[in-house]
N, CA, C, O and the ligand as a Tripos MOL2 file, in Angstrom:
@<TRIPOS>MOLECULE
protein
  281   279    71     0     0
PROTEIN
NO_CHARGES

@<TRIPOS>ATOM
      1 N         -24.9920   14.5270   26.6700 N.3       1 MET1
      2 CA        -24.0010   14.2700   25.5900 C.3       1 MET1
      3 C         -24.6610   13.5850   24.4410 C.2       1 MET1
      4 O         -25.3810   12.6100   24.6570 O.2       1 MET1
      5 N         -24.4680   14.0220   23.2670 N.am      2 GLY2
      6 CA        -25.0070   13.3150   22.1020 C.3       2 GLY2
      7 C         -24.1830   12.1220   21.7390 C.2       2 GLY2
      8 O         -23.0800   11.9350   22.2520 O.2       2 GLY2
      9 N         -24.7290   11.2860   20.8280 N.am      3 ARG3
     10 CA        -23.9740   10.1580   20.4250 C.3       3 ARG3
     11 C         -22.9550   10.5880   19.3930 C.2       3 ARG3
     12 O         -23.2040   11.5120   18.6180 O.2       3 ARG3
     13 N         -21.8410    9.9450   19.3760 N.am      4 PRO4
     14 CA        -20.8140   10.3130   18.3720 C.3       4 PRO4
     15 C         -21.3370   10.0080   16.9280 C.2       4 PRO4
     16 O         -22.2170    9.1680   16.7370 O.2       4 PRO4
     17 N         -20.7750   10.7040   15.9550 N.am      5 GLN5
     18 CA        -21.2240   10.5350   14.5590 C.3       5 GLN5
     19 C         -20.0090   10.2220   13.7730 C.2       5 GLN5
     20 O         -18.9410   10.7880   14.0040 O.2       5 GLN5
     21 N         -20.1550    9.3270   12.8440 N.am      6 CYS6
     22 CA        -19.0750    8.9010   11.9780 C.3       6 CYS6
     23 C         -18.7400   10.0760   11.0270 C.2       6 CYS6
     24 O         -19.6330   10.6890   10.4410 O.2       6 CYS6
     25 N         -17.4280   10.3710   10.8930 N.am      7 ASP7
     26 CA        -16.9990   11.4420   10.0810 C.3       7 ASP7
     27 C         -17.1430   11.0890    8.5890 C.2       7 ASP7
     28 O         -17.1390   12.0000    7.7610 O.2       7 ASP7
     29 N         -17.2640    9.8630    8.2310 N.am      8 VAL8
     30 CA        -17.3870    9.4230    6.8860 C.3       8 VAL8
     31 C         -18.8300    9.3240    6.4040 C.2       8 VAL8
     32 O         -19.2650    9.9970    5.4700 O.2       8 VAL8
     33 N         -19.5690    8.4070    7.1270 N.am      9 CYS9
     34 CA        -20.8900    8.1580    6.6030 C.3       9 CYS9
     35 C         -22.0070    8.8390    7.4180 C.2       9 CYS9
     36 O         -23.1930    8.6970    7.1200 O.2       9 CYS9
     37 N         -21.5910    9.5750    8.4450 N.am     10 SER10
     38 CA        -22.5030   10.3660    9.2560 C.3      10 SER10
     39 C         -23.4930    9.5800   10.1550 C.2      10 SER10
     40 O         -24.3770   10.1500   10.7940 O.2      10 SER10
     41 N         -23.2940    8.2340   10.1680 N.am     11 SER11
     42 CA        -24.1630    7.4020   11.0340 C.3      11 SER11
     43 C         -23.7270    7.6360   12.5020 C.2      11 SER11
     44 O         -22.5610    7.9190   12.7770 O.2      11 SER11
     45 N         -24.6890    7.5100   13.4250 N.am     12 GLN12
     46 CA        -24.4190    7.6410   14.7960 C.3      12 GLN12
     47 C         -24.2350    6.2650   15.4260 C.2      12 GLN12
     48 O         -24.8360    5.2900   14.9760 O.2      12 GLN12
     49 N         -23.4260    6.1870   16.4400 N.am     13 PHE13
     50 CA        -23.1560    4.8490   17.0350 C.3      13 PHE13
     51 C         -22.8120    5.0760   18.4870 C.2      13 PHE13
     52 O         -22.6500    6.2100   18.9350 O.2      13 PHE13
     53 N         -22.6960    3.9010   19.2700 N.am     14 SER14
     54 CA        -22.2260    3.9580   20.5780 C.3      14 SER14
     55 C         -20.7250    3.9290   20.6020 C.2      14 SER14
     56 O         -20.1400    3.0080   20.0330 O.2      14 SER14
     57 N         -20.0920    4.8350   21.1960 N.am     15 LEU15
     58 CA        -18.6540    4.9300   21.2190 C.3      15 LEU15
     59 C         -18.0980    3.8610   22.1960 C.2      15 LEU15
     60 O         -18.6020    3.7090   23.3080 O.2      15 LEU15
     61 N         -17.1100    3.1680   21.7840 N.am     16 ALA16
     62 CA        -16.5350    2.0900   22.5730 C.3      16 ALA16
     63 C         -15.5210    2.6890   23.5070 C.2      16 ALA16
     64 O         -14.6840    3.4860   23.0840 O.2      16 ALA16
     65 N         -15.5780    2.3120   24.8130 N.am     17 THR17
     66 CA        -14.6850    2.8170   25.7980 C.3      17 THR17
     67 C         -14.2630    1.6470   26.7170 C.2      17 THR17
     68 O         -15.0760    0.8000   27.0880 O.2      17 THR17
     69 N         -13.0310    1.6350   27.0500 N.am     18 GLY18
     70 CA        -12.5470    0.6600   28.0110 C.3      18 GLY18
     71 C         -12.9960   -0.7650   27.7990 C.2      18 GLY18
     72 O         -12.8070   -1.3280   26.7210 O.2      18 GLY18
     73 N         -13.5810   -1.3430   28.8030 N.am     19 ARG19
     74 CA        -13.9300   -2.7230   28.7900 C.3      19 ARG19
     75 C         -15.0140   -3.0040   27.6600 C.2      19 ARG19
     76 O         -15.0480   -4.0720   27.0490 O.2      19 ARG19
     77 N         -15.8240   -2.0390   27.4560 N.am     20 GLU20
     78 CA        -16.9160   -2.1440   26.4850 C.3      20 GLU20
     79 C         -16.2700   -2.3510   25.0170 C.2      20 GLU20
     80 O         -16.7970   -3.0440   24.1470 O.2      20 GLU20
     81 N         -15.1100   -1.6830   24.8760 N.am     21 ASN21
     82 CA        -14.3820   -1.7930   23.6320 C.3      21 ASN21
     83 C         -14.0740   -3.2600   23.2490 C.2      21 ASN21
     84 O         -14.2970   -3.7280   22.1320 O.2      21 ASN21
     85 N         -13.5440   -3.9330   24.2800 N.am     22 LEU22
     86 CA        -13.1680   -5.3710   24.0620 C.3      22 LEU22
     87 C         -14.4050   -6.1410   23.5980 C.2      22 LEU22
     88 O         -14.3770   -6.9150   22.6420 O.2      22 LEU22
     89 N         -15.4460   -5.8930   24.3030 N.am     23 TRP23
     90 CA        -16.6720   -6.6350   24.0510 C.3      23 TRP23
     91 C         -17.1690   -6.3930   22.6250 C.2      23 TRP23
     92 O         -17.6030   -7.3140   21.9330 O.2      23 TRP23
     93 N         -17.0940   -5.1300   22.2080 N.am     24 ILE24
     94 CA        -17.5610   -4.8170   20.8690 C.3      24 ILE24
     95 C         -16.6370   -5.4080   19.7840 C.2      24 ILE24
     96 O         -17.0710   -5.8920   18.7390 O.2      24 ILE24
     97 N         -15.3620   -5.3340   20.1000 N.am     25 MET25
     98 CA        -14.3620   -5.9420   19.0900 C.3      25 MET25
     99 C         -14.6170   -7.3980   18.9380 C.2      25 MET25
    100 O         -14.4660   -7.9080   17.8280 O.2      25 MET25
    101 N         -14.9870   -8.1010   19.9450 N.am     26 GLN26
    102 CA        -15.2150   -9.5710   19.8660 C.3      26 GLN26
    103 C         -16.5560   -9.8620   19.2590 C.2      26 GLN26
    104 O         -16.6970  -10.8340   18.5180 O.2      26 GLN26
    105 N         -17.5330   -9.0620   19.5430 N.am     27 GLY27
    106 CA        -18.9050   -9.3430   19.1500 C.3      27 GLY27
    107 C         -19.4900   -8.6520   18.0040 C.2      27 GLY27
    108 O         -19.3610   -9.1180   16.8720 O.2      27 GLY27
    109 N         -20.1110   -7.5930   18.2250 N.am     28 GLN28
    110 CA        -20.8800   -6.9090   17.2840 C.3      28 GLN28
    111 C         -20.1480   -5.8380   16.5590 C.2      28 GLN28
    112 O         -19.0160   -5.5010   16.9050 O.2      28 GLN28
    113 N         -20.7930   -5.2820   15.5290 N.am     29 ARG29
    114 CA        -20.1420   -4.3160   14.6230 C.3      29 ARG29
    115 C         -20.8020   -3.0030   14.5590 C.2      29 ARG29
    116 O         -20.5450   -2.2290   13.6360 O.2      29 ARG29
    117 N         -21.6620   -2.7040   15.5160 N.am     30 SER30
    118 CA        -22.4560   -1.4940   15.3840 C.3      30 SER30
    119 C         -21.7620   -0.2990   16.0540 C.2      30 SER30
    120 O         -22.2660    0.8240   16.0510 O.2      30 SER30
    121 N         -20.6320   -0.5770   16.6070 N.am     31 GLY31
    122 CA        -19.8940    0.5900   17.3070 C.3      31 GLY31
    123 C         -18.9590    1.3330   16.4760 C.2      31 GLY31
    124 O         -19.0660    1.3130   15.2500 O.2      31 GLY31
    125 N         -18.0630    1.9780   17.0650 N.am     32 GLY32
    126 CA        -17.0920    2.6890   16.3860 C.3      32 GLY32
    127 C         -15.9860    3.1960   17.3400 C.2      32 GLY32
    128 O         -16.0060    2.8690   18.5260 O.2      32 GLY32
    129 N         -15.0780    3.9480   16.8590 N.am     33 LEU33
    130 CA        -14.0070    4.5060   17.7410 C.3      33 LEU33
    131 C         -13.4630    5.7810   17.2360 C.2      33 LEU33
    132 O         -13.8230    6.2540   16.1580 O.2      33 LEU33
    133 N         -12.5740    6.3520   18.0320 N.am     34 ILE34
    134 CA        -11.8640    7.5190   17.5970 C.3      34 ILE34
    135 C         -10.5210    7.0780   17.0390 C.2      34 ILE34
    136 O          -9.7090    6.4830   17.7460 O.2      34 ILE34
    137 N         -10.2930    7.3780   15.7540 N.am     35 LEU35
    138 CA         -9.1040    7.1010   15.1070 C.3      35 LEU35
    139 C          -8.1040    8.2860   15.2680 C.2      35 LEU35
    140 O          -8.3270    9.3660   14.7210 O.2      35 LEU35
    141 N          -7.0290    8.0690   16.0080 N.am     36 GLU36
    142 CA         -6.0560    9.1480   16.2250 C.3      36 GLU36
    143 C          -4.8600    9.0080   15.2770 C.2      36 GLU36
    144 O          -4.1140    8.0300   15.3400 O.2      36 GLU36
    145 N          -4.6900   10.0070   14.3950 N.am     37 LEU37
    146 CA         -3.5380    9.9750   13.5410 C.3      37 LEU37
    147 C          -2.5740   11.0660   14.0150 C.2      37 LEU37
    148 O          -2.8420   11.8590   14.9180 O.2      37 LEU37
    149 N          -1.4330   11.0360   13.3290 N.am     38 GLU38
    150 CA         -0.4180   12.0510   13.7130 C.3      38 GLU38
    151 C          -0.9090   13.4950   13.7330 C.2      38 GLU38
    152 O          -0.6540   14.2660   14.6590 O.2      38 GLU38
    153 N          -1.6410   13.8220   12.6390 N.am     39 ASP39
    154 CA         -2.0210   15.1930   12.4590 C.3      39 ASP39
    155 C          -3.5400   15.4000   12.4640 C.2      39 ASP39
    156 O          -3.9880   16.5080   12.1700 O.2      39 ASP39
    157 N          -4.3160   14.4280   12.7690 N.am     40 ALA40
    158 CA         -5.7430   14.5410   12.6950 C.3      40 ALA40
    159 C          -6.3980   13.4480   13.5700 C.2      40 ALA40
    160 O          -5.7730   12.4710   13.9820 O.2      40 ALA40
    161 N          -7.6780   13.6810   13.8190 N.am     41 GLU41
    162 CA         -8.4740   12.7630   14.6490 C.3      41 GLU41
    163 C          -9.8350   12.5840   14.0170 C.2      41 GLU41
    164 O         -10.5060   13.5680   13.7040 O.2      41 GLU41
    165 N         -10.2570   11.3440   13.8220 N.am     42 PHE42
    166 CA        -11.5600   11.0790   13.1500 C.3      42 PHE42
    167 C         -12.3710   10.1430   13.9950 C.2      42 PHE42
    168 O         -11.8700    9.2080   14.6210 O.2      42 PHE42
    169 N         -13.6700   10.4440   13.9840 N.am     43 THR43
    170 CA        -14.6050    9.5580   14.5920 C.3      43 THR43
    171 C         -15.1430    8.6080   13.5240 C.2      43 THR43
    172 O         -15.7110    9.0720   12.5350 O.2      43 THR43
    173 N         -14.9820    7.2870   13.6890 N.am     44 LEU44
    174 CA        -15.3430    6.3900   12.6170 C.3      44 LEU44
    175 C         -16.1170    5.1910   13.1360 C.2      44 LEU44
    176 O         -15.7770    4.6130   14.1690 O.2      44 LEU44
    177 N         -17.1670    4.8220   12.4000 N.am     45 CYS45
    178 CA        -17.8930    3.5690   12.7290 C.3      45 CYS45
    179 C         -17.1260    2.4020   12.1320 C.2      45 CYS45
    180 O         -16.3140    2.5890   11.2250 O.2      45 CYS45
    181 N         -17.3810    1.1860   12.6380 N.am     46 TYR46
    182 CA        -16.5650    0.0230   12.1710 C.3      46 TYR46
    183 C         -16.7810   -0.2770   10.7340 C.2      46 TYR46
    184 O         -15.8460   -0.7360   10.0780 O.2      46 TYR46
    185 N         -17.9850   -0.0470   10.1700 N.am     47 SER47
    186 CA        -18.0990   -0.3670    8.7730 C.3      47 SER47
    187 C         -17.2210    0.5030    7.8990 C.2      47 SER47
    188 O         -16.7370    0.0310    6.8700 O.2      47 SER47
    189 N         -16.9900    1.7800    8.2740 N.am     48 CYS48
    190 CA        -16.0840    2.6360    7.5370 C.3      48 CYS48
    191 C         -14.6440    2.2210    7.8290 C.2      48 CYS48
    192 O         -13.7960    2.2070    6.9360 O.2      48 CYS48
    193 N         -14.3840    1.8850    9.0800 N.am     49 LEU49
    194 CA        -12.9730    1.4560    9.4240 C.3      49 LEU49
    195 C         -12.5630    0.2920    8.5470 C.2      49 LEU49
    196 O         -11.4250    0.2350    8.0820 O.2      49 LEU49
    197 N         -13.4760   -0.6340    8.3160 N.am     50 GLU50
    198 CA        -13.1250   -1.7760    7.5120 C.3      50 GLU50
    199 C         -12.7650   -1.5020    6.1350 C.2      50 GLU50
    200 O         -12.1150   -2.3100    5.4720 O.2      50 GLU50
    201 N         -13.1920   -0.3180    5.6560 N.am     51 ARG51
    202 CA        -12.8880    0.0550    4.2720 C.3      51 ARG51
    203 C         -11.5700    0.8070    4.1640 C.2      51 ARG51
    204 O         -11.0960    1.0850    3.0620 O.2      51 ARG51
    205 N         -10.9690    1.1400    5.3230 N.am     52 LEU52
    206 CA         -9.6720    1.8230    5.2740 C.3      52 LEU52
    207 C          -8.5480    0.8300    5.3010 C.2      52 LEU52
    208 O          -8.7220   -0.2940    5.7730 O.2      52 LEU52
    209 N          -7.3820    1.2230    4.7970 N.am     53 PRO53
    210 CA         -6.1950    0.3450    4.8920 C.3      53 PRO53
    211 C          -5.8000    0.1710    6.3470 C.2      53 PRO53
    212 O          -6.2560    0.9300    7.2010 O.2      53 PRO53
    213 N          -4.9660   -0.8070    6.6470 N.am     54 SER54
    214 CA         -4.6350   -1.1430    7.9880 C.3      54 SER54
    215 C          -3.8650    0.0050    8.6570 C.2      54 SER54
    216 O          -3.9580    0.1400    9.8770 O.2      54 SER54
    217 N          -3.1350    0.8120    7.9480 N.am     55 GLU55
    218 CA         -2.5140    1.9980    8.4760 C.3      55 GLU55
    219 C          -3.0240    3.2400    7.7690 C.2      55 GLU55
    220 O          -2.3490    3.8020    6.9060 O.2      55 GLU55
    221 N          -4.2190    3.6570    8.1450 N.am     56 PRO56
    222 CA         -4.8380    4.7580    7.3480 C.3      56 PRO56
    223 C          -4.1560    6.1130    7.6550 C.2      56 PRO56
    224 O          -3.5740    6.3320    8.7180 O.2      56 PRO56
    225 N          -4.2740    7.0110    6.6390 N.am     57 THR57
    226 CA         -3.8460    8.4030    6.7960 C.3      57 THR57
    227 C          -5.0300    9.2770    6.7260 C.2      57 THR57
    228 O          -6.1100    8.8060    6.3700 O.2      57 THR57
    229 N          -4.9010   10.5210    7.0420 N.am     58 ALA58
    230 CA         -5.9510   11.4720    6.9230 C.3      58 ALA58
    231 C          -6.4900   11.5270    5.5120 C.2      58 ALA58
    232 O          -7.6950   11.7010    5.3270 O.2      58 ALA58
    233 N          -5.6290   11.3810    4.4980 N.am     59 ASP59
    234 CA         -6.0170   11.3820    3.0740 C.3      59 ASP59
    235 C          -6.9560   10.1650    2.8180 C.2      59 ASP59
    236 O          -7.9580   10.3100    2.1180 O.2      59 ASP59
    237 N          -6.6500    9.0120    3.3590 N.am     60 ASP60
    238 CA         -7.4490    7.8220    3.1870 C.3      60 ASP60
    239 C          -8.9090    8.0710    3.7020 C.2      60 ASP60
    240 O          -9.8880    7.6570    3.0810 O.2      60 ASP60
    241 N          -8.9940    8.7600    4.8530 N.am     61 VAL61
    242 CA        -10.2530    8.9630    5.4180 C.3      61 VAL61
    243 C         -11.0850    9.9850    4.5620 C.2      61 VAL61
    244 O         -12.2760    9.8080    4.3060 O.2      61 VAL61
    245 N         -10.3800   11.0340    4.1550 N.am     62 ASN62
    246 CA        -11.0270   12.0470    3.3570 C.3      62 ASN62
    247 C         -11.4760   11.4800    1.9380 C.2      62 ASN62
    248 O         -12.5090   11.8640    1.3890 O.2      62 ASN62
    249 N         -10.6400   10.5630    1.4080 N.am     63 THR63
    250 CA        -11.0480    9.9700    0.1260 C.3      63 THR63
    251 C         -12.2660    9.1350    0.3510 C.2      63 THR63
    252 O         -13.2050    9.2100   -0.4410 O.2      63 THR63
    253 N         -12.3000    8.3330    1.4020 N.am     64 LEU64
    254 CA        -13.4070    7.5580    1.6710 C.3      64 LEU64
    255 C         -14.6660    8.3870    1.8910 C.2      64 LEU64
    256 O         -15.7310    7.9970    1.4110 O.2      64 LEU64
    257 N         -14.5920    9.4720    2.5700 N.am     65 ALA65
    258 CA        -15.7350   10.3270    2.7820 C.3      65 ALA65
    259 C         -16.1900   10.9300    1.5090 C.2      65 ALA65
    260 O         -17.3980   11.0900    1.3330 O.2      65 ALA65
    261 N         -15.3100   11.2880    0.5830 N.am     66 ASP66
    262 CA        -15.6820   11.8420   -0.6960 C.3      66 ASP66
    263 C         -16.4630   10.8450   -1.5570 C.2      66 ASP66
    264 O         -17.2760   11.2400   -2.3930 O.2      66 ASP66
    265 N         -16.2200    9.6050   -1.3520 N.am     67 HIS67
    266 CA        -16.8460    8.5120   -2.1790 C.3      67 HIS67
    267 C         -18.0810    7.9140   -1.4730 C.2      67 HIS67
    268 O         -18.6440    6.9150   -1.9220 O.2      67 HIS67
    269 N         -18.4630    8.5140   -0.4190 N.am     68 THR68
    270 CA        -19.6560    7.9950    0.3300 C.3      68 THR68
    271 C         -20.8380    8.9180   -0.0100 C.2      68 THR68
    272 O         -20.7750   10.1190    0.2490 O.2      68 THR68
    273 N         -21.8710    8.3870   -0.5650 N.am     69 ASP69
    274 CA        -23.0860    9.1190   -0.8770 C.3      69 ASP69
    275 C         -23.9490    9.3550    0.3860 C.2      69 ASP69
    276 O         -24.4990    8.4030    0.9390 O.2      69 ASP69
    277 N         -24.0580   10.5070    0.8000 N.am     70 THR70
    278 CA        -24.9800   10.7420    1.9150 C.3      70 THR70
    279 C         -25.7450   12.0340    1.6830 C.2      70 THR70
    280 O         -26.5750   12.4170    2.5070 O.2      70 THR70
    281 ZN        -19.1690    5.3340    8.9920 Zn       71 ZN71
@<TRIPOS>BOND
     1     1     2 1
     2     2     3 1
     3     3     4 2
     4     3     5 am
     5     5     6 1
     6     6     7 1
     7     7     8 2
     8     7     9 am
     9     9    10 1
    10    10    11 1
    11    11    12 2
    12    11    13 am
    13    13    14 1
    14    14    15 1
    15    15    16 2
    16    15    17 am
    17    17    18 1
    18    18    19 1
    19    19    20 2
    20    19    21 am
    21    21    22 1
    22    22    23 1
    23    23    24 2
    24    23    25 am
    25    25    26 1
    26    26    27 1
    27    27    28 2
    28    27    29 am
    29    29    30 1
    30    30    31 1
    31    31    32 2
    32    31    33 am
    33    33    34 1
    34    34    35 1
    35    35    36 2
    36    35    37 am
    37    37    38 1
    38    38    39 1
    39    39    40 2
    40    39    41 am
    41    41    42 1
    42    42    43 1
    43    43    44 2
    44    43    45 am
    45    45    46 1
    46    46    47 1
    47    47    48 2
    48    47    49 am
    49    49    50 1
    50    50    51 1
    51    51    52 2
    52    51    53 am
    53    53    54 1
    54    54    55 1
    55    55    56 2
    56    55    57 am
    57    57    58 1
    58    58    59 1
    59    59    60 2
    60    59    61 am
    61    61    62 1
    62    62    63 1
    63    63    64 2
    64    63    65 am
    65    65    66 1
    66    66    67 1
    67    67    68 2
    68    67    69 am
    69    69    70 1
    70    70    71 1
    71    71    72 2
    72    71    73 am
    73    73    74 1
    74    74    75 1
    75    75    76 2
    76    75    77 am
    77    77    78 1
    78    78    79 1
    79    79    80 2
    80    79    81 am
    81    81    82 1
    82    82    83 1
    83    83    84 2
    84    83    85 am
    85    85    86 1
    86    86    87 1
    87    87    88 2
    88    87    89 am
    89    89    90 1
    90    90    91 1
    91    91    92 2
    92    91    93 am
    93    93    94 1
    94    94    95 1
    95    95    96 2
    96    95    97 am
    97    97    98 1
    98    98    99 1
    99    99   100 2
   100    99   101 am
   101   101   102 1
   102   102   103 1
   103   103   104 2
   104   103   105 am
   105   105   106 1
   106   106   107 1
   107   107   108 2
   108   107   109 am
   109   109   110 1
   110   110   111 1
   111   111   112 2
   112   111   113 am
   113   113   114 1
   114   114   115 1
   115   115   116 2
   116   115   117 am
   117   117   118 1
   118   118   119 1
   119   119   120 2
   120   119   121 am
   121   121   122 1
   122   122   123 1
   123   123   124 2
   124   123   125 am
   125   125   126 1
   126   126   127 1
   127   127   128 2
   128   127   129 am
   129   129   130 1
   130   130   131 1
   131   131   132 2
   132   131   133 am
   133   133   134 1
   134   134   135 1
   135   135   136 2
   136   135   137 am
   137   137   138 1
   138   138   139 1
   139   139   140 2
   140   139   141 am
   141   141   142 1
   142   142   143 1
   143   143   144 2
   144   143   145 am
   145   145   146 1
   146   146   147 1
   147   147   148 2
   148   147   149 am
   149   149   150 1
   150   150   151 1
   151   151   152 2
   152   151   153 am
   153   153   154 1
   154   154   155 1
   155   155   156 2
   156   155   157 am
   157   157   158 1
   158   158   159 1
   159   159   160 2
   160   159   161 am
   161   161   162 1
   162   162   163 1
   163   163   164 2
   164   163   165 am
   165   165   166 1
   166   166   167 1
   167   167   168 2
   168   167   169 am
   169   169   170 1
   170   170   171 1
   171   171   172 2
   172   171   173 am
   173   173   174 1
   174   174   175 1
   175   175   176 2
   176   175   177 am
   177   177   178 1
   178   178   179 1
   179   179   180 2
   180   179   181 am
   181   181   182 1
   182   182   183 1
   183   183   184 2
   184   183   185 am
   185   185   186 1
   186   186   187 1
   187   187   188 2
   188   187   189 am
   189   189   190 1
   190   190   191 1
   191   191   192 2
   192   191   193 am
   193   193   194 1
   194   194   195 1
   195   195   196 2
   196   195   197 am
   197   197   198 1
   198   198   199 1
   199   199   200 2
   200   199   201 am
   201   201   202 1
   202   202   203 1
   203   203   204 2
   204   203   205 am
   205   205   206 1
   206   206   207 1
   207   207   208 2
   208   207   209 am
   209   209   210 1
   210   210   211 1
   211   211   212 2
   212   211   213 am
   213   213   214 1
   214   214   215 1
   215   215   216 2
   216   215   217 am
   217   217   218 1
   218   218   219 1
   219   219   220 2
   220   219   221 am
   221   221   222 1
   222   222   223 1
   223   223   224 2
   224   223   225 am
   225   225   226 1
   226   226   227 1
   227   227   228 2
   228   227   229 am
   229   229   230 1
   230   230   231 1
   231   231   232 2
   232   231   233 am
   233   233   234 1
   234   234   235 1
   235   235   236 2
   236   235   237 am
   237   237   238 1
   238   238   239 1
   239   239   240 2
   240   239   241 am
   241   241   242 1
   242   242   243 1
   243   243   244 2
   244   243   245 am
   245   245   246 1
   246   246   247 1
   247   247   248 2
   248   247   249 am
   249   249   250 1
   250   250   251 1
   251   251   252 2
   252   251   253 am
   253   253   254 1
   254   254   255 1
   255   255   256 2
   256   255   257 am
   257   257   258 1
   258   258   259 1
   259   259   260 2
   260   259   261 am
   261   261   262 1
   262   262   263 1
   263   263   264 2
   264   263   265 am
   265   265   266 1
   266   266   267 1
   267   267   268 2
   268   267   269 am
   269   269   270 1
   270   270   271 1
   271   271   272 2
   272   271   273 am
   273   273   274 1
   274   274   275 1
   275   275   276 2
   276   275   277 am
   277   277   278 1
   278   278   279 1
   279   279   280 2
@<TRIPOS>SUBSTRUCTURE
     1 MET1         2 RESIDUE 1 A MET
     2 GLY2         6 RESIDUE 1 A GLY
     3 ARG3        10 RESIDUE 1 A ARG
     4 PRO4        14 RESIDUE 1 A PRO
     5 GLN5        18 RESIDUE 1 A GLN
     6 CYS6        22 RESIDUE 1 A CYS
     7 ASP7        26 RESIDUE 1 A ASP
     8 VAL8        30 RESIDUE 1 A VAL
     9 CYS9        34 RESIDUE 1 A CYS
    10 SER10       38 RESIDUE 1 A SER
    11 SER11       42 RESIDUE 1 A SER
    12 GLN12       46 RESIDUE 1 A GLN
    13 PHE13       50 RESIDUE 1 A PHE
    14 SER14       54 RESIDUE 1 A SER
    15 LEU15       58 RESIDUE 1 A LEU
    16 ALA16       62 RESIDUE 1 A ALA
    17 THR17       66 RESIDUE 1 A THR
    18 GLY18       70 RESIDUE 1 A GLY
    19 ARG19       74 RESIDUE 1 A ARG
    20 GLU20       78 RESIDUE 1 A GLU
    21 ASN21       82 RESIDUE 1 A ASN
    22 LEU22       86 RESIDUE 1 A LEU
    23 TRP23       90 RESIDUE 1 A TRP
    24 ILE24       94 RESIDUE 1 A ILE
    25 MET25       98 RESIDUE 1 A MET
    26 GLN26      102 RESIDUE 1 A GLN
    27 GLY27      106 RESIDUE 1 A GLY
    28 GLN28      110 RESIDUE 1 A GLN
    29 ARG29      114 RESIDUE 1 A ARG
    30 SER30      118 RESIDUE 1 A SER
    31 GLY31      122 RESIDUE 1 A GLY
    32 GLY32      126 RESIDUE 1 A GLY
    33 LEU33      130 RESIDUE 1 A LEU
    34 ILE34      134 RESIDUE 1 A ILE
    35 LEU35      138 RESIDUE 1 A LEU
    36 GLU36      142 RESIDUE 1 A GLU
    37 LEU37      146 RESIDUE 1 A LEU
    38 GLU38      150 RESIDUE 1 A GLU
    39 ASP39      154 RESIDUE 1 A ASP
    40 ALA40      158 RESIDUE 1 A ALA
    41 GLU41      162 RESIDUE 1 A GLU
    42 PHE42      166 RESIDUE 1 A PHE
    43 THR43      170 RESIDUE 1 A THR
    44 LEU44      174 RESIDUE 1 A LEU
    45 CYS45      178 RESIDUE 1 A CYS
    46 TYR46      182 RESIDUE 1 A TYR
    47 SER47      186 RESIDUE 1 A SER
    48 CYS48      190 RESIDUE 1 A CYS
    49 LEU49      194 RESIDUE 1 A LEU
    50 GLU50      198 RESIDUE 1 A GLU
    51 ARG51      202 RESIDUE 1 A ARG
    52 LEU52      206 RESIDUE 1 A LEU
    53 PRO53      210 RESIDUE 1 A PRO
    54 SER54      214 RESIDUE 1 A SER
    55 GLU55      218 RESIDUE 1 A GLU
    56 PRO56      222 RESIDUE 1 A PRO
    57 THR57      226 RESIDUE 1 A THR
    58 ALA58      230 RESIDUE 1 A ALA
    59 ASP59      234 RESIDUE 1 A ASP
    60 ASP60      238 RESIDUE 1 A ASP
    61 VAL61      242 RESIDUE 1 A VAL
    62 ASN62      246 RESIDUE 1 A ASN
    63 THR63      250 RESIDUE 1 A THR
    64 LEU64      254 RESIDUE 1 A LEU
    65 ALA65      258 RESIDUE 1 A ALA
    66 ASP66      262 RESIDUE 1 A ASP
    67 HIS67      266 RESIDUE 1 A HIS
    68 THR68      270 RESIDUE 1 A THR
    69 ASP69      274 RESIDUE 1 A ASP
    70 THR70      278 RESIDUE 1 A THR
    71 ZN71       281 GROUP 0 **** ****
């Protein structure tokens, strides 16, 4: 299995799962997670998550991706 890739900035990261998730939330910022919305699902790293509003929509993610130079 390959490492997950952020849908916005295309960086790869270690996906947080279960207990590991808690640890990452408390400590470091190099991870990411799957953001599940009503009509879409995005893989996001934490640095991109921080740039989204607290209740992001698919449009918010797409707008962020459009404004990221990669
Ligand atoms: Zn990202």
